[in-house]
C-alpha positions in Angstrom: 63.9 100.8 112.3 64.1 104.6 111.8 61.7 105.6 109.0 64.4 107.3 106.8 66.5 104.2 106.7 63.5 102.0 106.0 62.4 104.2 103.0 65.9 104.3 101.6 66.5 100.6 102.0 63.4 99.9 100.0 65.1 101.7 97.1 68.1 99.3 97.0 66.3 96.0 97.2 63.5 94.0 95.5 60.4 94.9 97.4 58.8 91.5 97.0 61.7 89.2 97.9 63.7 91.7 100.0 66.8 90.5 98.2 69.5 92.8 96.8 71.5 92.8 93.6 74.1 95.6 93.9 76.7 96.4 91.2 79.8 98.1 92.7 81.6 100.3 90.2 84.0 102.0 92.6 87.0 100.3 90.9 88.2 103.5 89.2 90.0 104.5 92.4 91.5 101.2 93.3 92.2 99.8 89.7 91.7 102.7 87.2 89.4 102.9 84.2 88.8 99.2 83.7 86.9 97.7 80.8 83.2 98.1 81.5 83.4 101.3 83.6 85.1 103.6 81.0 81.7 104.8 79.9 80.0 104.3 83.2 76.7 105.9 82.4 76.2 103.5 79.6 77.0 100.5 81.8 74.6 101.8 84.5 71.8 101.9 82.0 72.6 98.3 81.1 72.6 97.0 84.6 69.4 98.9 85.3 67.8 97.3 82.3 68.9 93.9 83.6 67.1 94.5 86.9 69.8 95.4 89.4 68.6 97.2 92.5 71.5 99.6 93.0 74.9 100.7 91.8 77.8 101.7 94.1 79.9 104.6 93.0 82.4 107.3 94.2 81.1 110.8 94.5 82.9 112.3 91.5 81.3 109.8 89.1 77.8 110.7 90.4 78.5 114.4 89.5 80.0 113.5 86.1 77.8 111.0 84.3 76.3 108.6 86.9 73.1 108.1 84.8 72.3 108.0 81.2 68.6 107.9 80.1 67.6 104.4 81.1 65.6 103.0 84.0 66.0 104.4 87.5 68.2 102.5 89.9 69.3 102.8 93.5 72.4 104.8 94.4 75.0 103.8 97.0 77.9 106.2 97.4 81.2 104.7 98.6 83.0 106.7 101.3 86.4 104.9 101.3 89.3 105.0 99.0 92.8 103.6 98.5 95.2 102.7 95.7 97.5 99.7 95.1 100.6 102.0 95.0 100.6 102.5 98.8 99.4 99.7 101.2 96.5 98.2 99.2 94.8 97.0 102.5 94.6 100.6 103.9 91.5 102.6 103.2 90.7 106.2 104.3 87.5 108.3 104.1 87.2 110.3 100.9 83.5 111.3 101.2 81.1 112.2 104.0 77.5 111.1 104.8 76.4 114.8 104.3 78.0 114.9 100.8 76.3 111.6 99.9 72.9 113.0 101.0 73.4 116.1 98.9 74.2 113.9 95.9 70.9 112.0 96.3 72.3 108.7 97.7 69.9 106.0 98.9 72.7 104.4 101.0 76.4 104.8 101.7 79.2 102.2 102.0 82.5 101.9 103.8 85.4 99.5 103.3 87.2 97.8 106.2 90.0 95.3 106.0 90.4 93.4 109.2 94.2 92.9 109.5 94.9 95.7 107.1 97.6 98.3 107.5 95.5 100.9 109.2 92.9 98.6 110.7 92.5 100.8 113.8 91.7 103.9 111.7 89.2 101.9 109.5 87.4 100.6 112.6 87.3 104.1 114.0 85.8 105.4 110.7 83.2 102.7 110.7 82.1 103.6 114.2 81.9 107.3 113.3 80.1 106.8 110.0 77.5 104.5 111.5 76.7 107.2 114.1 76.2 109.7 111.3 74.1 107.3 109.4 71.8 106.9 112.4 71.5 110.7 112.7 70.5 111.1 109.1 68.5 108.0 108.5 71.0 106.7 105.9 71.6 102.9 105.4 75.2 101.8 105.8 76.7 98.9 103.9 80.0 97.8 105.4 82.4 95.9 103.1 84.1 93.7 105.7 87.1 91.7 104.4 90.0 89.9 106.1 93.1 91.2 104.4 96.5 91.9 105.8 99.9 90.4 106.8 98.4 88.3 109.6 95.5 86.9 107.5 96.5 83.5 106.2 93.4 83.0 104.0 90.9 85.7 103.3 88.2 83.1 102.5 88.7 81.2 105.8 85.4 81.1 107.7 87.2 81.9 110.9 88.2 85.3 109.5 85.1 86.0 107.5 82.6 85.4 110.3 84.6 87.6 112.6 84.8 90.4 110.0 81.1 90.2 109.4 80.3 90.3 113.1 82.5 93.3 113.6 80.5 95.2 111.0 77.3 94.4 112.8 78.8 95.2 116.2 79.9 98.7 115.0 76.5 99.7 113.5 76.3 98.7 109.9 72.9 97.8 108.3 74.2 95.5 105.6 77.5 93.5 105.4 79.3 92.7 102.1 81.9 90.0 102.4 83.5 87.0 100.6 81.8 83.7 100.2 83.7 81.0 102.2 83.6 78.4 99.4 81.0 76.0 100.9 77.5 76.1 102.2 78.5 74.4 105.5 81.0 77.1 106.4 79.0 80.1 105.0 76.1 79.2 107.3 78.4 80.0 110.2 78.9 83.5 108.7 75.2 84.1 108.4 74.4 82.5 111.8 76.9 84.8 113.5 75.7 88.0 111.9 72.4 89.6 113.0 72.1 91.9 110.0 71.7 91.1 106.2 74.8 89.7 104.4 75.4 90.1 100.7 78.1 88.2 98.9 81.0 89.8 97.0 81.5 88.8 93.4 85.3 88.9 93.5 87.6 88.7 90.4 86.1 88.1 86.9 85.5 84.3 86.5 85.6 82.2 83.4 82.9 79.8 84.3 79.4 81.3 84.4 77.9 78.1 85.7 80.3 77.9 88.7 79.6 81.5 89.5 75.8 81.2 89.4 76.1 78.0 91.6 78.1 80.0 94.1 75.3 82.6 94.3 72.6 79.8 94.6 74.5 78.3 97.5 74.9 81.6 99.3 71.2 82.4 98.9 70.3 79.0 100.2 72.4 79.7 103.3 70.4 82.9 103.9 72.4 85.6 102.1 70.4 88.7 101.4 71.8 89.1 97.9 75.0 89.9 96.1 77.3 92.8 95.4 78.9 91.9 92.0 81.1 94.2 90.0 83.5 92.8 87.4 81.5 89.6 86.8 78.7 92.0 85.6 80.3 95.1 84.1 83.0 93.1 82.2 80.5 90.6 80.8 80.0 90.4 77.0 76.3 91.2 77.5 76.0 93.3 80.7 72.2 93.5 80.8 71.8 89.7 80.2 74.4 88.9 82.9 72.6 91.1 85.3 69.3 89.5 84.4 70.6 86.0 85.1 72.0 87.0 88.5 68.8 88.7 89.4 66.7 85.6 88.6 69.0 83.4 90.8 69.0 85.9 93.7 65.2 86.3 93.7 64.5 82.6 93.3 63.2 82.7 89.8 
C-alpha cells in the first residue's frame, strides 16, 4: 500500500487490533441539527474520551468547531451531500479531496446508493474520487447502500454484497454498509469483498443489548469495525456508549 494511505489509515483505527470505531456526524445536511450534534465540538470531545478512532464530518463543521479541547481523534471528511426534500437516494459531490487535505483530513468518504435516483452519477463520482485518493495517498471510505425504487429490501444480502463489491471494484479502501441481520448472510458480504468492511449503526435503537449483540456478530464474521452515529451521539451518556462499543469491537 502507498505510504501516505498507510500512515493515514493508522490514524483512524486501533493500532493493536486494526479495528475501527468511526462516529459519523454528517447528519446536519441530510437531517438537520439533530439532538447530539447541535454542539458538535462537545460531542466530539465525548466520543474521543470514549475511545472512538475517528469522526466523520462535512467540511464546514471542520472549519466551525470540529474540535473542543479534549483528546485527539481521527478526521474523515465526507464528500457527498443530499437532502430529503429532493430525491433522498441521490447524492452529489460537495467537497473535493484537495479541500479535505487542506482541512487536515486523515481520510475521506463518499456515499453511493445502488439503485438510487442518480446511481450513474454516484458511481462515476466514486471512480473519480478513488483515482484522486490514489494520487494524494488519501484513504477512501465508501458508504455503499442498496436504496432506490428497484430495491425491495435494503438489508437483503443479495443487494448488500453486491453494493460492497462495487465499492471495492471501483477503488475504495474501506466499505461501510448495512448488517444483513444474520451471521450466516453477513459472511457472504465479507467473503465477497476483498477490502475491510465496517457496519453501519442505522437508526437509534431502544435495546442496547440487541445493538451490541449485532456488533459482536458482525465482528465475529470478520467486520473491520463499525461506523455508528445516532446510537452514539444521541445516547444519554455519549462517552460511556462509545466506550462500550469500543470494547466490543476490539474484543475486550
